N, C-alpha and C positions, 0 to 999 in steps of 0.2 A: 583486611579481614580482622574483625574484633577479637575473635576467640581462637587463640593459638596456644597449644600446650607444648612448651619446651622443657627439656630436662636441664635445669640450671647447673647441674653437676657436670654435664658434658657439653652443653650448648646445642644438643641435637633436638630437632623438631620431632615430637611424638605424634601429634595429631592436630588437625585444624578443623574448624567447624564454621559453617555458613551462618550468618545472622538470619534471624527469622524475617520473612517477608512481612509487609504491613498486613496482608490478609491473614497470615498465620498468627500474627500477634493479636489481631482482632478476635480470632477464634478462641484464643486462650483467655483473653480478657472476658469474653462473653461467658465462657465456661466457669470462670471464677465467680462472676457476678451471679450466675445461676446457682452455683454451689452454695453461696452464702444464704440464699433464700431458705434452704433447708438446714444447713449447718448451724445457723444461728438459733434454731429451735431444737437442735439435738441436745439431749441431756448431758450433763457433765460426765456421768458414768459412761455413756456411749462414746463421747469424745475421748475419754481416758482409755478406752479399749484400743483405739487406733494409735494414740500418742504413746501408750505403753508398749504396744507392739513395735512401733518405730524405734523406741529405746532399746528393746530387746534385739532388734535386727542390727542396730549399730554395734552393740556388744558382740553379737555373733559374727559380724563381718569386720571386726576391728582390724585384723591383719591385712585383709584385702584393701580396705579403705585407707589404712595408714600407708600402705605401699604406694597407692595412687597419689596420695598427698606428697610423699617424699619424692617420687619421680617428677611430679608436676611443679612443685615450688621449693623443693630442696630441704624441707624440714627433716632434721635427723630422726631416724626411725623410732627411737624410743620416745621422743617428744611427740611424734605423730601418733603413736599408739595411745599415749596419754590423752591427747586431744580427742580422739574418737571416744574413748571411755568417758571422758568428762562430758562430752556432748550427749552421750547416752544418759548420764546421770541427770542432766538438766531436763531432758524430756520426761524422765521418770518423776522428777521432783514436781513438775507442774501437773502431770497427770494425777498425782496424789493430792496436791495442795490448792489447785485452782479454785475449786468450789468454796473452800474456806476463805481464800483471799477475796473473793467476789461476793461473799454473802451479804445480805442486806444489813445495813447499819441503822440501829434504832436511834432516833433523835427525840429530844424532849422539849418541844416548843411550849410557849406559855399557855397556849390553848390547843386542845385536841391532841392528835397523835401525828407522828411523822417518821419517815425512814428514807434512807438513801439506798437505791438499788443500782446495780451495774448491769449494763447490757452491751453487746458488741456493736460496732459501728459499720462494719462492712469489709471491703477488700482493702488490704494494706499492702503497699508497695515497699519492698525492702531493697536497698542498694548496699551490697556487702563487699568487703575487701578480701584479698588473697592470703593475708598472713596467717589467718586461722580458718581454713576453708570449710570446716564442719562446725566448729564451735560458734562462729559468728552466725551461722544459719540456725543452729539449735537454740541460741538464746533469743531469737525472734520467733522461731516456730513453736517452741514449747509454750510460752505464755500466751501468744496471740491466737494460736489455734485453740487452745483450751478455753480462751475467753469467748470463743464463738465467732471470731473473725476468720477470714481466709487470706492466704498470702500469694502474691506474685513477686518473684525475686529476680533481680539482675545481679548476678555474681560477677566477680572480676574477670577480665578478659584472659588472664593467664592460667586460670584454674577451671576450665570448662568441664574436665572429666570429673573433678570433685563435685561440681555443681550438679551434673547429671546423675552421679552416684547417689547424692543426697535426695534428689527428687525420686529416684527409684526406690529408696527406702520407704517413702510414703506410699507409693503405689503398691509395693509389696506388703505393706502393713494394712492394706485394705481401705485406704483413703478414697473418698468419693472423687470423681473427676472434678478438677478445679480447686481442690482444697489447698494444695501446695503446688505451685507452678514455677518451674525454672524458665526464665526468659533469656534466650541468647539474642540480645538486642543491642543496637548501636546507642551512642550517647544521644543522638537526635531523637530516636525512638523513645529513649528513657525519659527525655523531657516531655514528650507527648503523653507518656503514661502518667506522669505526675499530674498533668492537666486534665486527664480523662475524668469525667464526672463520676464514673463508677469507682474510682480510687478515693478512699475516704481518709487515708492517713499515710504518712511516709516515714520510714525508719532508715537512717543511713549511718554506716560506720565507714569512715574514710578520711581523706585529707581535709584541711581547713578550706581549701579552694572548692572542693566538691561540696562540702557542707554549706558554704555560703550560697553556691549556685542552686542547690536543690532546696535548701530552706527558703530562699527567696521565692522560688517558683511555687513551693507549697503554700507559702504565706500569701502570695498573690491570689491563690485559689482558695484561701481560707480553710486550709487543711492542717490538722495537727501534725506535728513532726517531732521526732527525737533525733538528736545528732550526737554521735560519739566520734570525736575527731582526734587530732593529734595530741601529743604530750611531750614535755621535756622535764620529766620528774626529777626532783632533787633527792639525793641520797645523802643525808646529813649524818656526819660522824662526830659525836661529842667526845670530850677528852677522857671520859670514863667508859668508853665502849670496849667490849671484848674483841680484841683485834682479830683473832682467828675466826671467830663466829662472823664478824663483820665482813672480812675478806671473802669468805665463801658466798655470802649473800651478794656482795658487790659483783663478783664474777657471774653468778647466776642471773642477777638482776639486769646486768648489761648484755650478757651473751645468750640468754635463752632465746631460741628461735633466731639465732644469729643476730640478735639485737633488733629484730624487726617486730617490735611490739610497742603499741601506743603508750603503755604504762611502764615501759622498761625504765630502769635507773639510767639517767643520761647525764645529769649534772652532779658530780661527786664533790660535796662541800664538806671539807674536813677542817676542824679547828687546828690551829698552828702546832699545838703540842704533839699531835699525832700525824701531822701532814706528811713529813718525810718518810716515816715508817710505813704509813698506809700506801703512799705512792710506790715505794719500792716493792712491797709485797703484792700490790695489785698488778703492777707491770710484770712481775715474775710469773704470777698466776696466769695472766692473759698470754704471755709468751709461751707457756707450756701447752697451749691448745694446739691440736694437730688437725690440719685440713685433710679431708678424705671423702670417700664415698658416703653420703648420708644414709645409705642403706646398710652400711657396716656399723654395728653397734659400738665398735671401738673408736669411731670417728668422734672427735670432740669439737670440731669446727666445720659447720656446713657452709654451703654457698649462699650468696644472696639469691633472692627469688627469680630475678631476671638480669640479663646483661645491662639493661638500662638502669636498673636499681643500683648496680655496681658503679657504672660510669657516673651517674648523678652524685653518688656519695663521694667518690673520689674528687669530683669537681668541688663539692662543698668543703672538703678538707683543704684543697689547694687554695680556695678563697679565704678560708680561715687563717691559713699560714701567711698568705699575702697581706693580710690585715693585722699581722703582729702576733698571732698565736704561735706557741712553740710546740713542735712535734716531739713528744717524748719517745714514742715508738709507733711503728706501723705507718699507715698512710698510703700504702701501695696495694695493688692487686697481687695475688699470689701467683707465682709462675707455674701454672698447671692448667689443664683444661677446666672449663667451667668458670662461673662467676664468683670466685673466691676473693675475699679481701683480708688483709692482715688486721688483727685486732689493733686498735689505734687509741692513743691517749693524746689529747691536746691540753696544754696548760696556757696560762697567761692570756686567756680570752677576755678581753676588755669590753665594756658596754658598747663601744663604737664598732666592734667587730660584728659583721652579719651573723657569725656563728653564735653570738651571745643570745640572739633571739630565735635562732633556727632550731628545728628538730632534726637530729641525725638518726635516720631510720636504718640502723645497721650497727656494725661492731665498732662504733666510735664513742669514746667517753671523754667528756670535758671535766677537768680537775680544777677545783678552786680551793685555795687555802684562805681561812678566815681567822680573825682574832679570837672570837668567842661565840657563845650561843646566840647572842643578839645579832651579831653580824651574819651568822648562818641563817637565821630566820629571815632577815632582810633580803639576803641574796636569793634564798629559795623563793620568796614572794616576788622578786623582780623578774617576772616571766610573763609572757603573753598567754601561756598555757596554764591550765589548772586541773589536770587529770588526777594524778596521784603523787605520792612521795613517801619517804621513809625517814626514820630517825633511829640512830643506834646509840644506846646508853644503857648502863647497868641499872640506872635508877628509873624504874618504870613510871613512877609518878612524874618525874621530869619529862620523860618521853611523851606522856599524855599532855602535859602543858605545852610542849613544843608542837605536837601534832595539832592541837587546837588553834594554834596561831598561824598555821600554814594555809594559804588560800587555795585549796584544792577540793576535789570531790571525794578523795580517798587518802587516808594516811595510814602507814603501817609502822609499828614499833618493834624493832629488832627482828623484822622479817620483811619479805615482799611477797606475801601470799595473796596475789591479786584477786583471784576469783574463787567463788564458791557459789553453788546454785542459790543459796539463801541470802547472799550478801549483795546489796545493790551496787551496780557498777556504773560510773559516769563521772563527768567533770563539770567545770565552770570555765569562764573566759573563753579563749579560743579552742578549748577542748570540747566545747559543745554544751548541750543541755539535755535534760531528761536522764532517766536511769533505766538500766536493764538488769535483769535477774532479781531475785528476792520478791517480796510482796510488791515493791514499787514497780518492778518490771512488767507486771501484768496489768497495771493501771493506765498505761500510756494511751491505749486506744480503746477505751470503753466509755460509754456514756454514763456519767454519774447523775442519776435522775432522782430528784426530790419528789416524794409522794407524801401528801399531807391530807389528813382528815380532821375536820373540826365542825362540830354541830353548832354553828352560830349563824345568825341572820346577817345579811349584808348591812353595812352602815347606812343609816338614813341620811 
């Protein structure tokens, strides 16, 4: 069964759901295609009424939605509340700004007049992950629905109740049938959806393996796609960094969402002068985190999302150690019910170690000491990923110079404030392509059409 909702803090099954039959899937795809025929001609103002109402409902139901998220994938309740509110703000942002983002752009050809205009392309298929069960949905729904497209979404198998709750938001907001459709489908059915001629674009957030598979299938069918995949972000600490400020961000950057974030800080690259002090303070701060019920606001360490996520991460750590990495702390599951893992630090991870190229999707940090700024930049860029990264220094101009030399889609100076509705989000290399959020996020699945007028005769 694809869709099973377990509480990772207890290991208990909450609810299970049957996959859609092929007949049910066809009915939903047909409804989406029919909806597009009218939604594409709906004014921005009328689209915004529904999208704004959905934003309001997310805000009104924040406590209920956050609790569902915490029970289903283990996110600590304060983080879950924040995610719901952020998702609401994304929808409100696009309801307000979409028309401006997609306004005609005047061109100035050598003869006559011209402009570029934007129009929707059709039904977009989204494949979304479990680690941010509402935010991932909001950041495709806000822009692409306001652009005049419609959405069918395959959410992750471990968060079906979140997926259903988000779809209900749209229904209760007055969305027409087929505007936003949650699909409880298998991987084989998902592949067929990508190939369906009614699907005009594909957006995926997930693993590198999933991205390669879905992007290849979309490409074979000549469909545009956006891919937001994994990351192994560098956290660079230069010798003039404010240590107290840096440690706070190091803990937050590695441990937010129990470390289950694509753009989390994962490789801590510290210049020799501060390396020992940083490692000691970082380990002390991680060691102070307390595992507990994620519904309890006092809990500072939540569970991994699933038992398989925990066991896979433990195996990764064992492989790293067997290839020469040194375990500074952690590396084991916590002796209590649920899928909890000790905060973990690995050092001495050499280029031949599989861990050097891997992404650790959980509370595992790799620590590297380097000679100087140049060595830090070289190590940061020696990665198959290129999602985000950060640099900590009291010299902001220096921080900007370093940030400009790191091969990623995003860099942060003296912070790791990953997301804002108006800031584009995405990466390069194995971290994928395309951008979500901001002005760029709404451009992914629109037709940019040239219209030109010139009062000239055809050449003789």
